[in-house]
N, C-alpha and C positions, 0 to 999 in steps of 0.2 A: 829762295825766300828772303826778302828784304826785311831789315829789322823795323818792328812796329806794324808789319803786314799781319792781319789775322791769320793764324793757323787754318789750314782747311783740313776737314774730317772726311772721310769717307762714309760717316754715319752722322745721323742728326741726333744728338743726346737728348733732344727735346721730343723724340718720338713717343708716342704713349705705348702703353703696354699692348694695346690691340693692334696697333701697327707692327710692332715685335712679333706677336704671335702670329699674323698674317704671314709676315717674311718667312718665319720658322716654318710654316705649314707649307710653304712653297719649296723652300731649301731642303728639309728633310727628306720628302719623298724623291726629289731629283738625285740627291746623293745617294739614297738608298738605292734606288733604281740602278744607278750608275755602278754601284758597289756589286749589286747582285748580278747584273749582265757580265761584270769582270770576273767574278768568281764562277759563274755559271758556264760562261763560254769556254767551250776547249777548243783546241788546235784542230787544224785538219790533218787527215791521215796523210801518208807520205806517199810519192809516186815511187814504184820500184821498176827501174828500167828493164829489168831482167823479165818480170812479169809482164809488163806491157808488151815486150817483144814476142814472149810466149802467147799473150793474147791475140796479137795481131796475126801470128803465124796458125795459130788454131782457128781463128774466125776466118783466114783468107781473106781478109780485109783490113782497111785501116780501122783503127780503135780511138777513142778519145777517153784519156784517164780523168774521171769526175770523182774529185776529192770531197768528202764529207766528213764529219766528225767521229765516225766509227770506221768505213770503209773506203777504198778506192775502188770504185766500179771501172773496169777496164771496157767501156761501151763500144759494141760494134756499130760502125757507122753504116753498114750493109743492110739493106732490107731482108728480112725473111724471106724464104720461099713462098710462093702462092700458087694456086693452079694457073693464072695467068702468067705468072713468071717463076718457074721451076728451077730447082738448082740443076745446071747443066751436066754436071758430074754424076748425078743420079744419087748422092749420098744423102742421108738422114741428117738434121741438124740438132744438136742437143742444145737448148737455150737455157741459159742461166739468168732468171730473173734475179736481179739484187737492187739495193739502194745504198745511196753514202750513209744512211742512217742505219743500215742493217748491221746490228750487233753479231748476230750469228754468222753473217757473211765475213766480218771481220776474224772471226775464229777459225776460218777455213782458207788460210793463204795457200794452201797446196792445189787447189782447184786446177788451176791453168797449167801448173805442172804435170800433174796426173793426166790431164787430158791431151797433153802433148803425145801421151802413148797411144792413142785411140786415132790419130789423124788420119790413118787409112781407113778408118771403118765409119768415122762420124766427124762433121763440121761442128766446132764448138765455140758459142758465141755468148759472150755475156751482154744483156740489155738492162740498164738502169730503168725502173719503172717509172721514174720522174723525168724521163727523157726520151720515151719511147712508146707509142700507142698499142704496141704488139702485146703487152700485157693485159690489156683490156681485151683485145682480140681472141686470146686464149683463157681468160678468165681468172687471170691470177690475181688473187687477194693477200697473200703474204709474201715475206722474201725471208730466206730464199726459196725459191721453187724453180725445179727444173722440168722442162716440158721437151720431148723429143718429137720432132715432126719430121713428115716424110719430104721427099724432094718437092711436093706439090705443097707443102704447108699444113696438111693433115696432121693433127695430134695422134701419136701412136702410143704413147706412155707419157706418166708424170711422176715426180716426186716432190713432196714438199717437206722443209724443214732443213736443219743444218745436220752435218754430220761432224763427228770428233776427230777422225784421222784419216789419212791419206788412203789407207786400206779399206776404211768402211766406205770412202767415196768409190774407190774402185769396184767394191762390191754393188753399191748402188747403180753405177753406170752399167755393169753388167747385167745387173737385173733389167733395167731400162732396155737394154740393146736385146737381151732376150725376148722381153716382152713385144718388143718390136717386130723382131724375127717372126714370133709366133703370128702377130697381126698381119704382116706382110705376106707370110705363107698362105693365111686363108683367104686373100684376095684374089 
């Protein structure tokens, strides 16, 4: 700045009170919204490489990790069996419908590990309801929901809601498989 040059100001001291109120009315909501988003925004859940590998082995297919604010869904990319495209091995499929926003799903990190012990009896896949239309196909309205289907994709049994422990989940799986065995024996 040279001597004698007028000093530039970023604001006009001659602005009226009305002009200042208009400026403040625009700035405060913007700053307030920015602060609210910053405080309310949570980070995304992490991807566990071991769980991802278990999910891939349980599903016998490729999976993609879908991170969210509550839960990482290890979403199976393989389609579910149908009458037109049944499972060639004849095994039933237990579908775990979850979502990246599912808080109950986040409290069940043991699901894929428990299901690793059932690979001889059932194929286990996780489907994120926001990424797959199969939730609508089976009328799933809440997460988590577990739907057991036969090799042709027909529903055999269902359980909705979270479980607190790995042992409780094992019991739930045993009940689903027993119900399925009963329905399959009746066919």
